[in-house]
C-alpha positions in Angstrom: 80.1 59.2 122.4 80.4 59.2 126.1 79.4 62.8 126.9 76.2 64.4 125.7 73.5 66.6 127.0 71.2 65.1 129.7 67.7 64.0 128.7 65.5 67.0 128.3 68.4 69.5 128.2 69.7 71.0 125.0 72.5 73.3 123.7 71.5 76.7 122.2 73.7 76.8 119.2 74.9 79.9 117.4 72.4 79.4 114.6 69.5 79.3 117.2 70.2 82.8 118.5 68.6 84.4 115.4 65.3 83.2 116.9 66.2 84.1 120.5 67.2 87.6 119.4 63.9 88.0 117.5 62.0 87.2 120.7 64.2 89.7 122.7 63.5 92.4 120.2 59.7 91.9 120.4 59.9 92.0 124.2 62.1 95.2 124.1 59.5 97.0 121.9 56.8 96.2 124.3 58.6 97.0 127.6 59.8 100.3 126.3 56.2 101.3 125.3 54.6 100.1 128.6 57.4 101.2 131.0 58.6 97.9 132.4 62.0 97.4 134.2 64.0 94.2 134.0 64.6 92.0 137.0 66.7 88.8 137.3 66.6 86.4 140.2 68.8 83.5 141.2 68.3 80.1 139.6 68.3 78.5 143.1 65.7 79.4 145.7 64.5 77.9 149.0 62.1 75.2 147.9 59.4 76.7 150.2 59.0 79.6 147.9 57.5 77.3 145.3 55.8 74.7 147.6 54.0 77.5 149.4 53.7 80.0 146.5 53.0 77.8 143.5 51.1 75.3 145.6 51.6 71.9 147.2 49.1 70.1 145.0 50.3 71.5 141.7 52.1 69.2 139.2 55.1 71.5 139.3 55.6 70.9 143.1 54.4 67.3 143.2 56.2 65.9 140.2 58.5 68.4 138.4 60.7 70.3 140.8 64.4 69.7 141.0 65.1 69.8 144.8 68.1 68.9 146.9 69.7 69.7 150.2 72.7 72.0 150.4 75.8 71.0 152.6 74.3 73.4 155.2 71.0 71.4 155.2 68.8 73.9 153.4 66.2 72.4 151.0 66.5 74.3 147.8 65.0 74.1 144.3 66.0 75.0 140.8 63.5 77.7 139.6 60.6 76.0 137.9 58.8 79.3 137.2 59.3 83.0 138.0 56.1 84.4 139.6 56.7 83.4 143.3 60.3 84.6 143.2 59.3 87.9 141.6 56.9 88.4 144.6 59.6 87.2 147.0 62.0 89.8 145.6 59.3 92.6 145.7 58.8 91.8 149.4 62.4 91.3 150.3 63.6 94.6 148.7 60.7 96.8 150.0 59.4 97.6 146.5 56.0 98.4 148.1 57.7 101.7 149.2 58.2 102.7 145.6 55.5 104.4 143.5 52.9 101.8 142.6 52.4 99.8 140.5 55.8 98.3 140.0 56.2 96.9 136.5 58.8 94.2 136.0 59.8 91.9 133.2 62.2 88.9 133.2 63.7 86.3 130.9 65.8 83.3 131.8 66.1 79.5 132.3 63.6 77.4 134.3 63.8 73.7 135.2 61.1 71.1 135.4 61.6 67.3 135.6 58.8 66.4 133.3 58.7 63.9 130.5 60.6 65.3 127.5 58.3 65.6 124.5 57.8 67.7 121.4 58.4 71.3 122.4 59.0 70.6 126.1 62.4 70.5 127.8 63.6 70.0 131.3 65.6 73.2 131.0 63.7 75.8 129.1 63.6 79.6 128.7 60.7 81.7 130.0 59.9 85.4 129.7 57.1 87.2 131.4 55.7 90.5 132.7 54.4 91.3 136.2 52.5 94.4 137.5 52.5 94.5 141.3 50.7 96.9 143.7 47.6 97.7 141.6 44.2 96.1 142.0 42.2 97.8 139.2 40.8 95.7 136.3 42.7 97.9 133.8 45.9 96.1 134.9 44.5 92.7 133.9 43.5 94.0 130.5 46.9 95.7 130.1 48.7 92.4 130.8 46.5 90.6 128.2 47.1 93.4 125.7 50.9 93.1 126.2 50.7 89.3 125.7 48.8 89.8 122.5 51.1 92.5 121.3 54.3 90.3 121.8 52.8 87.4 119.9 51.7 89.7 117.0 55.2 91.2 117.0 56.6 87.7 116.6 54.4 87.1 113.6 51.8 84.8 115.0 48.6 85.4 113.0 46.1 82.7 114.0 46.0 83.4 117.8 43.1 83.9 120.2 42.6 84.9 123.8 40.7 82.7 126.3 39.7 84.3 129.5 37.8 83.3 132.7 37.4 84.3 136.4 38.1 81.8 139.1 37.0 84.0 142.0 38.8 84.5 145.3 38.9 83.3 148.8 35.3 84.6 149.4 33.5 82.7 146.7 35.8 79.9 145.6 35.4 77.6 148.7 31.6 77.4 148.0 32.2 76.6 144.3 34.7 73.9 145.3 32.0 72.2 147.3 29.6 72.2 144.4 32.4 71.0 142.0 33.4 68.2 144.4 29.8 67.0 144.6 29.6 66.9 140.8 32.9 65.0 140.3 32.3 62.6 143.2 29.2 61.2 141.5 31.4 60.6 138.4 34.6 59.5 140.2 35.0 56.2 138.3 35.1 58.1 135.0 38.1 60.2 136.0 41.8 59.3 135.5 43.8 58.2 138.5 45.4 61.6 138.9 42.1 63.4 139.0 40.6 60.8 141.5 43.5 62.0 143.8 42.9 65.6 142.9 39.3 65.3 143.9 40.4 65.0 147.5 43.2 67.6 147.3 42.0 70.3 144.9 39.0 69.6 142.6 39.7 72.8 140.5 42.8 71.0 139.2 40.5 68.5 137.5 39.3 71.3 135.2 42.9 71.6 134.0 43.4 67.9 133.1 44.1 67.1 129.4 43.1 63.4 129.6 40.3 62.8 127.1 38.1 60.9 129.6 38.3 63.8 132.1 37.6 66.3 129.3 34.3 64.5 128.7 33.3 64.6 132.4 34.4 68.3 132.6 32.1 69.3 129.8 29.1 69.1 132.1 30.7 70.5 135.2 29.4 73.6 137.1 31.0 76.9 136.0 32.8 79.2 138.4 31.5 82.2 136.5 28.0 81.4 137.7 29.1 81.4 141.4 31.3 84.6 141.6 30.7 86.9 144.6 29.6 90.4 143.9 33.2 91.9 144.1 34.7 89.3 141.7 31.8 89.6 139.3 32.2 93.3 139.1 36.0 93.0 138.6 35.5 90.5 135.8 32.8 92.6 134.1 35.3 95.6 134.1 38.1 93.4 132.6 35.8 92.3 129.8 34.7 95.9 129.1 38.3 97.0 128.9 39.1 94.1 126.4 36.1 95.2 124.4 37.4 98.8 124.4 40.8 97.5 123.2 39.0 95.5 120.5 40.9 92.3 121.5 39.5 89.0 120.1 38.7 87.1 123.3 36.4 84.2 124.1 35.1 83.2 127.5 36.3 79.7 128.6 34.4 78.9 131.7 36.6 75.9 132.5 40.0 77.7 132.2 41.7 77.6 135.6 45.5 77.5 135.0 47.5 74.9 136.9 48.9 77.1 139.8 47.3 77.7 143.2 48.1 81.4 143.5 45.7 82.6 140.9 42.6 84.7 141.8 39.9 86.3 139.7 41.1 86.8 136.1 43.0 84.0 134.3 43.8 83.9 130.6 45.8 82.1 127.9 47.0 83.2 124.4 46.3 80.2 122.1 48.0 79.3 118.8 45.2 77.9 116.6 47.5 77.1 113.6 48.1 73.6 112.5 51.7 73.8 113.6 50.7 75.2 117.0 48.1 72.6 118.0 50.7 70.3 119.7 51.9 73.2 121.9 48.6 75.1 122.1 49.2 77.8 124.8 51.8 80.4 123.9 51.4 82.6 127.0 49.3 82.2 130.2 48.7 84.2 133.3 46.3 86.1 135.5 45.8 87.9 138.8 47.4 86.6 142.0 46.3 88.9 144.8 46.9 86.4 147.6 50.5 85.3 146.8 52.3 87.9 148.9 50.4 86.9 152.1 51.2 83.2 151.4 54.9 84.1 151.3 54.7 86.0 154.6 54.1 89.5 153.4 51.1 91.9 153.5 48.4 91.8 150.8 49.8 92.9 147.4 47.4 92.9 144.4 49.3 91.7 141.3 48.8 90.4 137.8 51.2 88.8 135.4 51.9 86.5 132.4 54.7 84.2 131.2 
């Protein structure tokens, strides 16, 4: 047959919508309870929104973005993820003038030019929740609670929460120096990608899934031991809220997430079942207080998950 879907793309057939609709119902139950409003953004954005927002040294920007120039000469990108464009929309439409925090949720297609494999597509659907304009630790715990609730609503039974703090612009630079020193002395044991990351962003090595890098990572310094007073107090409050909510979390001192905008709290909801091990992470997110400034706005504290 001459015409068929491109590699990594797929049709969503009528029989598949039973599953999509189940996901939408689970989301609807949660957003109604927590008071979120829906937002939708264009599939096409200026590429800078992601290169600046998501980060120049992330795999998404370096390897996976679909970018092209328009007839007018603008460099644009198909949306690889939502968080930077949600913040762009918040700033562009003056949502900081609304009562804070602003709670938004979204669902729609994203595009990443990665190697198609089990459970991964070049066009895929993503949903998420963002709370903007509130810096209290209760927001972090609410986002984690929402993530857990959605997965439970969808029938996942064997799930767990992994959580960490990666500090902020005050304490992270010092930790990066310590981390760089550790990995430099073990450079030959790292994969070629991580040898490059060592120069650009050593934190990204902690996110590498290569077995040889996992072995090196196991003895690396931990950010949690080098948090400044403010970040330490924030993370302590987050954990106390999670304890109050009786959520089953574990500390993962090497959890960093693969995106540059994260600050302080990061977390993942993990599927521990046999079927889920290939995919692993069901939802992931954290706090991103510096993203608004990177995109040219004022400081806006925020936290989200996708």
